[in-house]
C-alpha atoms as an extended CHARMM CRD file, in Angstrom:
* protein
*
        69  EXT
         1         1  MET       CA             49.5700000000       21.5330000000     -109.3120000000  PROA      1               0.0000000000
         2         2  TYR       CA             52.6620000000       23.2090000000     -107.8670000000  PROA      2               0.0000000000
         3         3  LYS       CA             54.7980000000       26.2310000000     -108.5160000000  PROA      3               0.0000000000
         4         4  ASN       CA             58.4220000000       26.0020000000     -109.3850000000  PROA      4               0.0000000000
         5         5  THR       CA             60.7180000000       28.4590000000     -110.9890000000  PROA      5               0.0000000000
         6         6  ARG       CA             63.9570000000       26.8770000000     -109.4360000000  PROA      6               0.0000000000
         7         7  THR       CA             65.8840000000       24.0470000000     -111.4570000000  PROA      7               0.0000000000
         8         8  ALA       CA             67.6730000000       21.1260000000     -109.4710000000  PROA      8               0.0000000000
         9         9  GLU       CA             70.6230000000       18.9770000000     -110.1920000000  PROA      9               0.0000000000
        10        10  VAL       CA             71.4370000000       15.6350000000     -108.2790000000  PROA      10              0.0000000000
        11        11  LEU       CA             74.8250000000       14.0130000000     -107.8070000000  PROA      11              0.0000000000
        12        12  VAL       CA             75.1330000000       10.7310000000     -109.5240000000  PROA      12              0.0000000000
        13        13  ASN       CA             78.6220000000        8.6810000000     -109.8560000000  PROA      13              0.0000000000
        14        14  GLY       CA             80.1970000000       12.1070000000     -109.3950000000  PROA      14              0.0000000000
        15        15  GLU       CA             78.4000000000       14.0100000000     -111.8890000000  PROA      15              0.0000000000
        16        16  TRP       CA             75.7060000000       16.5270000000     -111.6170000000  PROA      16              0.0000000000
        17        17  ILE       CA             72.3630000000       15.5780000000     -113.5180000000  PROA      17              0.0000000000
        18        18  HSD       CA             69.2770000000       17.5930000000     -114.2060000000  PROA      18              0.0000000000
        19        19  ILE       CA             66.1080000000       16.5590000000     -112.3430000000  PROA      19              0.0000000000
        20        20  ASP       CA             62.7810000000       18.3410000000     -111.6320000000  PROA      20              0.0000000000
        21        21  PRO       CA             62.9500000000       19.1610000000     -107.9020000000  PROA      21              0.0000000000
        22        22  ILE       CA             59.8100000000       17.2510000000     -106.9960000000  PROA      22              0.0000000000
        23        23  ASN       CA             61.4910000000       14.0840000000     -107.5180000000  PROA      23              0.0000000000
        24        24  ILE       CA             64.4650000000       14.3980000000     -105.1230000000  PROA      24              0.0000000000
        25        25  LYS       CA             64.4070000000       11.7280000000     -102.5770000000  PROA      25              0.0000000000
        26        26  LYS       CA             65.7980000000       11.3590000000      -99.1290000000  PROA      26              0.0000000000
        27        27  GLY       CA             69.4870000000       10.8200000000      -98.9790000000  PROA      27              0.0000000000
        28        28  MET       CA             70.1050000000       12.3110000000     -102.6520000000  PROA      28              0.0000000000
        29        29  GLY       CA             72.9300000000       14.8180000000     -102.8750000000  PROA      29              0.0000000000
        30        30  PHE       CA             71.4270000000       17.8740000000     -104.7610000000  PROA      30              0.0000000000
        31        31  ARG       CA             72.0630000000       21.7930000000     -105.5560000000  PROA      31              0.0000000000
        32        32  MET       CA             69.4310000000       23.9470000000     -106.6300000000  PROA      32              0.0000000000
        33        33  PHE       CA             69.3580000000       27.2630000000     -108.9910000000  PROA      33              0.0000000000
        34        34  GLU       CA             67.3500000000       30.3830000000     -108.9210000000  PROA      34              0.0000000000
        35        35  GLU       CA             65.1640000000       31.0990000000     -112.3560000000  PROA      35              0.0000000000
        36        36  ASP       CA             68.1590000000       33.4960000000     -113.1630000000  PROA      36              0.0000000000
        37        37  GLY       CA             70.5900000000       30.5510000000     -112.7970000000  PROA      37              0.0000000000
        38        38  ASN       CA             72.0950000000       31.5700000000     -109.6910000000  PROA      38              0.0000000000
        39        39  PRO       CA             72.7980000000       28.8700000000     -107.2330000000  PROA      39              0.0000000000
        40        40  VAL       CA             70.3660000000       28.7350000000     -104.1700000000  PROA      40              0.0000000000
        41        41  THR       CA             72.7400000000       28.9010000000     -101.3600000000  PROA      41              0.0000000000
        42        42  THR       CA             72.4310000000       28.7850000000      -97.3070000000  PROA      42              0.0000000000
        43        43  ASN       CA             75.2470000000       30.2180000000      -95.2980000000  PROA      43              0.0000000000
        44        44  GLY       CA             77.1990000000       30.2760000000      -98.5150000000  PROA      44              0.0000000000
        45        45  ILE       CA             76.6470000000       26.2620000000      -99.0110000000  PROA      45              0.0000000000
        46        46  ASN       CA             74.9450000000       25.4350000000     -102.2940000000  PROA      46              0.0000000000
        47        47  SER       CA             75.1320000000       21.5610000000     -102.0380000000  PROA      47              0.0000000000
        48        48  PHE       CA             72.8590000000       19.4850000000      -99.7280000000  PROA      48              0.0000000000
        49        49  ILE       CA             71.5510000000       16.2520000000      -98.7730000000  PROA      49              0.0000000000
        50        50  ALA       CA             67.8100000000       15.6590000000      -98.5710000000  PROA      50              0.0000000000
        51        51  SER       CA             66.5820000000       14.7470000000      -95.0550000000  PROA      51              0.0000000000
        52        52  SER       CA             63.3560000000       14.0910000000      -96.8530000000  PROA      52              0.0000000000
        53        53  ASP       CA             61.7180000000       13.5660000000     -100.0650000000  PROA      53              0.0000000000
        54        54  ALA       CA             60.5070000000       16.6320000000     -101.7070000000  PROA      54              0.0000000000
        55        55  PHE       CA             56.9370000000       17.7000000000     -100.6960000000  PROA      55              0.0000000000
        56        56  ILE       CA             54.7280000000       20.2990000000     -101.6940000000  PROA      56              0.0000000000
        57        57  ASN       CA             53.5090000000       22.7680000000      -98.7710000000  PROA      57              0.0000000000
        58        58  LYS       CA             50.3550000000       24.2880000000      -98.4270000000  PROA      58              0.0000000000
        59        59  HSD       CA             51.2730000000       27.3700000000     -100.5530000000  PROA      59              0.0000000000
        60        60  GLY       CA             51.7680000000       24.8910000000     -103.6530000000  PROA      60              0.0000000000
        61        61  VAL       CA             55.7510000000       25.1190000000     -103.3180000000  PROA      61              0.0000000000
        62        62  VAL       CA             58.0370000000       22.0120000000     -103.6720000000  PROA      62              0.0000000000
        63        63  CYS       CA             59.9770000000       22.0630000000     -100.3810000000  PROA      63              0.0000000000
        64        64  ILE       CA             62.9990000000       19.5790000000      -99.3080000000  PROA      64              0.0000000000
        65        65  ASN       CA             64.3080000000       19.3220000000      -96.0600000000  PROA      65              0.0000000000
        66        66  THR       CA             68.2260000000       19.2630000000      -96.1180000000  PROA      66              0.0000000000
        67        67  TYR       CA             71.2520000000       18.6010000000      -94.4040000000  PROA      67              0.0000000000
        68        68  SER       CA             74.3620000000       20.7700000000      -95.6470000000  PROA      68              0.0000000000
        69        69  ILE       CA             77.1920000000       18.8800000000      -97.2820000000  PROA      69              0.0000000000
């Protein structure tokens, strides 16, 4: 069981498609959104490439290692 209040989209053939964050795999381009719909950003960047498959940390939270794009 894991906790997740964020939503995610992956980039497929130039189109953003909804995906459960736990299903993000290494190499996928993705973006995430907070529960209120605001984009998740890191230093103003809101699109990322997964550098690992999504995993559940010891606190039950979905995590994804990333590269910024």
